[in-house]
C-alpha angles and dihedrals in degrees: 000000000000139000136181118272109215093201098048093034089222142101112269135184120253109242100173141351138186135184114241132188122299095034093292127140127209112210121192111211127207144256091001096051094220118148120229120198118210137169111267092206115115113237125190123212111223116193113233092245100040111167112248124205123197117217118208118230112252128212116267093258091060106068118194124199113223128187 
C-alpha cells in the first residue's frame, strides 16, 4: 500500500500506522521514515447522481432485514 509523502513529494510505502487521540492516524512511510498524519474517520464518496431506491413498508408479519 502506498501514500503520498508531502516532504519528499513522492509516493512512499506504508511501513506502520497507529491510531492516536482525536480520530487521527500516524502513518510511518518508507524508506524515508517521515510520519504523515491523517484523519482516521471513514468518509464515503457518494456520486452526485447516486441511484436511489424506495422500499415499501411491509406489514409487521413480513420482516425485512436491512443493512
